[in-house]
N, C-alpha and C positions, 0 to 999 in steps of 0.2 A: 258378209260379214264371215258366217260360218265357213264359207267354201274357202275365204281367204286363209282364214286360221287353219284350215285343213292341209294348207301348203305344208306346214310344220311337220306333218307326220312322215312322208318322204325325206324331206330337208333334214330333219333331225338324224334320219339313219344314215345318209350320206356324211354328214358332219361328224357322227360317231367313226365310221369307217374312216375317215381322213385323219381323225385326232388319235386313232388307235396307231394308224400307220407312221405318224409324225413322232408320238411320244415313246413309242415301243422301246427305241434303243436308250430311252432314260430310265424308265420305271418299268421295264420289264414284262414279268407275268402279272403287274396290277393292273396292265390294260384290259384284261378280263372284268375285273369290276368296273372300270371306266364304260365299258360296251354296255354292262348289265345297269348302271346309272342311266345313261340314255334310254334303252331300250323300257325303263320306268317309267321315264318323261314321255315316253310315245304312247304308253299305256293311258297315261293319266290324262294326255291330251286328247286320245281317242274316247276313252269314257266321258269326257266333258262334252266332246262333239256330240257324240250320241246322245246324251240327256238333253242336249239343247233339241236336237234333232226332232226327237220325241215330241216337244211342244210345239216345235215349228210346223212341222206335218208337210212341208213342201221343199222340192229341190232348188239348189241354186247354183249357180255358174261364175267362176272368179277365172278371170283370163290375166294373162301378163301383159295384153296389147297385141300380141302374137297369135297365129294359129297354133302354135305349139304349147304343152305344159298348160291346157287350160284343165280347170279341177271342176267336175260334176259333182256335188254332194248332194246326196237324198237319204233316204231311210235304207237303202239297199248298200249304199257305199257306207253309211256310219257303222251300219251292224256288222259288215264284213273287215273293217278298219278295227274294229272293238276286237273281234275275235283274232284276227291276225297278230294285233299286237299283244293279246293275252297270252296265246301260244309261244309266241317269239319271247316274251319274257321268262315263261319257265325253261325254254330252249337255253337262253343263255345263262340263267340260272345254274342249269344241269351242267353247261360247258365248262364252268369255270374249276370245278375239279376235275372233269373228266380230260380237258386238254392240259392239263398244268402240267404233265411231264412231256409233252410233245414239243419238239424242237420248233416246229413251224406254228405256234399256237396264235402268232400275230397275223399271219397271212390267213388263219382260219376264222378269226373274229373279223377281220377286214372283210371278208367275203362273206361272212354271215350277216353284218350289218348291210353290206351292198346288196344281198338278195332279198332282205326285209323291206329295204328301202324299195326297190323294184317291185315286190308284192303290192306294196301300199299305193305304188304311183300307177299301176293297173287299176287297182281298185278305185281309185280316185279320179282315173282318165275321163277327160270331158272331151276328148277329140280322138280321131282315129290314129292321127301321128302319134301321139303320146302312149296309146294303148298299144299300138304296134311295138314302139321301143321298149316299152316295159315287159311285154309279153315275148319278145327276143331275147333282153336282157336276162330274163329269170333263166332259161334255158343256158345259156353261155354260162353264167357265175354258177349254177347248179352242176355243170361238167366238171368245173375246178374243185367244187366241193366234194364232189363223189369219187375225184380222183386226186384227194388229197394225200395219201400215200402213194408218192408215185412209184416206189419200188414194188407195188405188187401188180402183178400183170393183170389178174382178173378184176382189180380196181380199173385199171386203165380201159380194158376192154369193154365193160359193161358201162362205164361213163360214155365212152365214145358211143355205145347204142343209144343211150340216152340223148347224147348230142344230136344224132342223126334222127330219132324220132322226134325231137321237138322241133327242128328244121323242116322236117316234114309238115308237121302242124302248123307252121310259119306261113306257108305257101298259102292255104285257104285263106286265111286272116288277112294276107295281104291282096289277095285277089277281091276279098269282098271288101275292103276297104278301096280300092282300086275303083270298082264297079258302082259303089255308092256317090263318090265323087264324081264320076263322069256322069252320074245318072242326075245328081244335084246340085253339085258345084261347091260343096261346103264339106268341111273336116268336122265341125262339132255334131259332137252326138245328140244332145236334145233337139238340135234343129233338124237333123236328119231324121229323128222319130217322128217329128211334126209335119216334117214333108212326106213321109212314107203313110201316116194317117190321112195325109189329105189326099194323095192319088195311091191308094194300095194297091192296084191292079197296073200301074206304070211300067213300062218296058225300059230297058236300059241297052248297054252296050250289046250289039249282035242281037238285038231285039229280044233278050232274056227277060224274063218277069224279074224283077227286081227281089220281091219279097221272097219268092220261092228261091231264086238263086242264092240269095246274101244269106237265106237261113240255112241252105244246106252246107254252104261253106263255112258259117259258123259252127255248125255241129262238126264238121269234118276236123276244124281246130280245135274243138273241145275232145273229141274222141282221142288224137294225140296227146294231149298234154294230161287227160286223165285217165289214160291208159286204158280205153275201150278196144275190145278185141278187134282187129289183130294187131293192135299198136301196143299191146300190152307187155310185152315181153321186157320193156326198160325199166317197169317198176319192180317185179319181185326179185330181179338179179341184182339191183346196185344195193346190196346188203354190204357191200366191202367198204363203205366209206364209213366215217366216223357215227355213232348212234345218234348225237343230237342232228346230224343231218338227216339222217331216217325220220328222227320224229319230226322234224319241220317239214320234211318232203312228204310224209304221208298225212300229215294234219293240216296242210296249207297249200304246198304247190300243186298237188293232184287235184286240188278243189277247184283249181281254176277254172277247169272245164264248166264245172256246173255254175261258177259267178259268170262266166261269159254267156251260157245260154239264158241266163235270168238278165243280166245287163240287156241283152238284146230282145227282151220279150215282146217290147212293141212289134218287130219285125217279125216273132213267130207268130203275133196274134190274127197277123193277115196272110198265112199261110195255108194249103189246103192238106198236103200229104206228108209236109217235111217231120213233122212229130212223130209220125208213125215209123219214120227209119230209126229216130232215137229210141223208140219202145223196143224195136225190134234188136238194134246193136246192145243197148244196155240190158235186156233180157238175158241173150247170149252170154253177154259177159258177167253177168250176175251167177248163172249156173257153172260157167267154167271157173269163175275165181272161187266159188264156194267149193266144188270138187277138188279142184287142184291144191287149194290150202289143205284139205285132209290127207293128201299124199304126201305132204313134207315132213321131213324129219328135224330139219333146222327151223329153232323157233322164229328168228327175223324172217326168212323166206316165208314160211306160214304166214308170218303178220302182213307180208307184202301180197300174197294171193287174197288174203281176207281185204285188205284195202282195195283190191282189182274188184272183189265182188260187191262191195260196198259203193265203189265208184259206179258200177254198173247199175245198180238199184238207184243211185242218185240220178242218173242219166235216164233210166227208166221212167223215174219220177216224173220229170221234164217232159218225156213222151207221153204222159198221160194227162198233161197239163197241169199237174201240181207242181207248179214252178215254187213257190213259196216253202211246199213242205220239201224239196230238195235242199233248199239253204238250210231249213233246221236239221236237216240230215247232215249236212256236209259239216256244220259247226258243231254237232253233237260229236259225230264220228270223228272230227278231227282232234278234238278235246282227248276222247276215250282212247284213240290210237296214239296219240303222244304220249299219253300216261303208260301205254304198252310198252313202247319201244325204251322209255327212259326207264322201265323196271325191269325190261329182259335181262339188262347184264347180272341185276341182284338175284334175280328169280334164277339163273343159272348157276351162281355163286351159291345160293343156298341149297340147291338141289345136288352139288357136288360136295357138300359138307356134309349132307344129311342124308343119303341115299335110302333110308327106312321110310316107304310109304305106307301110312296108315292102310291095313286091309279092310276096308269099309264094303258096303254093297255097292257103290259106285266103282269101286277099285275092281272087284271082282267082275262085274259087268264090263268096263272099257278093256280091262287088262286080260283077265284070266277068262273070260266069255263065259263066266257061268253066269246063267240066269235063273233067278229063282222063282219058284212056280207063282204064276199071275194069281193077284188077290182077288179078281173077278172073272167071270165069264167072259171071254173075248167080244161078244155079241153085247153084252150090258157096257162094258169098256169102250166099243166102236161106237156105241152110240153117245156115249158122254164125250168122247173126243171130238165127234162130228158137231154134236149142238151146243156144248157150252161155250168153246171159242167164239163159235158163230154169233151166240146172244151177245157176248161181252162185247165184241166188235161192232155189231151193228148197233147196241145200245148207246155204245159209246159216241160214237158219230152223229146218232140223231140227237143226243143232249146238246152238242156242241152246236150242230150246224144242221136243221133240217132238212136244208135242200141239198146237201152232200150226196145224198143217195140218188141223185137226178143225173148226176154226170157218170158217162162210161168209163172214165179213167177212175173214179171212186169205187166203181164196182170191181174193177181189178185189183187195186189197192186192198179193200176189203178181203178179195179172195186170198190174197197174200197173208193178209193178218190172220185169217183164219186157218192157213197152211202153219203158220208158225206157232200158234197155240196148240193146233192139234198135235204138231211133231213133240213140242213139250211134253202134252200130256200122256203121248205114247211113248216117250222116254219114261216118266213115270210109271207106267203100265209094264215095261220090260224091266225095272229094277225091282220092283215088287217092294218087300221090307217089311218088318215088323208091324208098323202102323200105316199102312198105305193111304188109309184113308184122311189122316192128319195132314200126311205130305201133300196129298191132292188139293187138300183144302188150301195150304200155302201158296202151292202153284197156281189156283185159280185166282187165288186174290192178289197176288203181285202182278199175276198176267192182267188183271183187270185195272190195277193202278198204273201199269207200265202203259197200257192202251190208252185210257183215259188221260195222262199226262201228255204222252205224243199227240193224241188229238187237240188237246187244249193248246199247248203251244204250238203245233203247226197252225191251227185257226187265229191265234193271235199274231202269229209272223205274218199270215197272208193278208191279214188286216193292215199290218204296218207297212209292209211292202206294196200292196196293191189296193187300196183303201177304196177304188172304184169298182163298183161291182159289176158293171158291163165291162170293164175290162177282163175281171178274171172270168166270167161267162165267155169272151171272145177266145182266151185261151183255152179252155176247157173246148169250144166249140170247133178250134182248129186241131185240137189233139183226138177228135170223135173218129172212129171206124164208121162205115155203112153200116145202118141197123141190122141187115141181113148178116154179114159177115161178124159183127159184134156177137150176135146172137148165137150163131154156130160156134164161134171162139169161146165163149162162155161154157157152151152146153159140152163141148169137148174136153174143155180144162176140168170141169167138174167130174166129169164121166170117167177121165182119165184119173183123176186124184182119188175119186171114191172107190175106182176099182182097184187101184194099187194099196190104197189102206186096207181094204176088205182081204186081199191078197197076203200082206204084209202081217195082219192081225190073226188070219186063220192058221199062218206059217208059225206064227209065234205061239198061238194056242196049242198046235200040236208039237211043237218044240222041234222044228224040222228046219233046218237052214236051207234058205232060197239057192243057195250055191250047189247043192247037190244035184239039182234040177236043170238049173242053168250054167253049170261049171264052165263050159267051153267059152261060150258068150261073156261070163263075168272075168274070164282070165284074159280074153282079147281086150275088153274093156278097160281092165287093170293096166294091161301093157300100152295102150294108148295114152291113159291119163298118166302112167309113169314118165312116159316121154313126153308129156304136157302137149299132147296132139301134134307132136312134131313142129310146133310153130316156132319155139326157141331155135331148134334145129334148122331153119329156115332163113330165120333172122341173122343165124351165126354165119351162114354161108354168103347172105347177101352182104352182110358187114366185109366177109373176106375178101369178096370179088370186088367190092369198093374200092378197098384198101389195097389189093393189087392194080386195079386200075389207075388208081392215084400214083401209086409210085412208078407205072409205065409213063404215066404223063409227066410226072416230074424230071424221069430221066431222058425222056423227048425234049423236052423245053429246057433241059440243062439247068433247073432249078436247085438240084443237089447234085 
């Protein structure tokens, strides 16, 4: 019953797009409010379905009697549909005023409703053909939204980058669908999962192991859609489009990769080394996105690289076996990043009206680079920085889930949580202040509350999405590294981090900038980062070459 009602979620979006298109000549700009009304109805339906799914506790499959447009409604679908509909409603409300003076506002709302319908269809897809249709349509509609102002050359260029990258991401998913169908003779996603569970070591076309090959292909498709290195350039450069599109894209569309990995979790549970690739790529993307975010002077591009880093962290969580934690991460980040994008224009406007920035301790540290004398010896504060975050992170996880520390992925996540807390405390040490101990107390208390809330929410979503403990253990086992390699990796990471912190603390205590010693290396690294490691230049040349070949082909075939 729930799965049949879920057909309303994409259907209402398509009806909204068609209604806006047909009634625009009569009611003009009021079509925006009509689109908002449909979005509100979709949110209410998604909320009701989510509430019912919590009490039901099992997945359902609905079909129209054909192998296309089947709906698979389970806890993952219900949660994602609710998150997508909520963010979509906020974006629609914001777009009413934002697009009021735009002559092409009708086309904008038609495309906005269309892409929301395709996102819903992707989330609800119960067969591979429906999933492919929605996955492909999202990229096509996104191209037209990003290229909304066709007079802007930059918008056209970077929308083309996005289209090509997403088409590259379509190919692995198509190959995975073809391999699954040839191996098991069905397109139904739940039936495929049952067949893989019954024969996880089966071989498919060309003798390839099905689970390993499909898992790798799914990862490649997710990498392109979620802006993982080296497919990341489309995301930070697509800021020429309307702000509502940026908000929806960063809050919803780039999350499709994380959803796809979770949807195929029963496949990854039977793999051996595929998730390690996700860990490596996600970690690389996280570091690059975080570094390049700091190099930007444009607020929207800075937010774009921030999203890249967060998506890398989400993929890394999947690579560690924390699938449900990745879902919580992408939902929380989607809401947070949509808010930042929708408020970026107001922030710029306020800054232009009032250029007087209060010169406090943080301003002196961040802008004028004036560091007050640290309140404590660097040795004492280094001990606090190392011990306090570690105690908070470990205690929070032990309170919620006693068996959490038995997983390798959990240890790496704890390490990252420890680094985050240590970085926060070090920032407090650098700023100093008149009342450093009170500030330190506030930081420690807030950090403890955030970690506890994060762990509690992650555990609740884990229980909701994957209630079977044996299945959760299978995913963690698939993400595990060989014991000797894991031990060496942890020792190297801890030693490198501890050595770096001691070096930085000693430099801060002596009030000597590190750049004096390592100036040449610092400047070379800065040059590489300022050019974004030349990845964008490479993509630009590939795009130019592709367009040139297309023009020659068109002329040869006399198509133009």
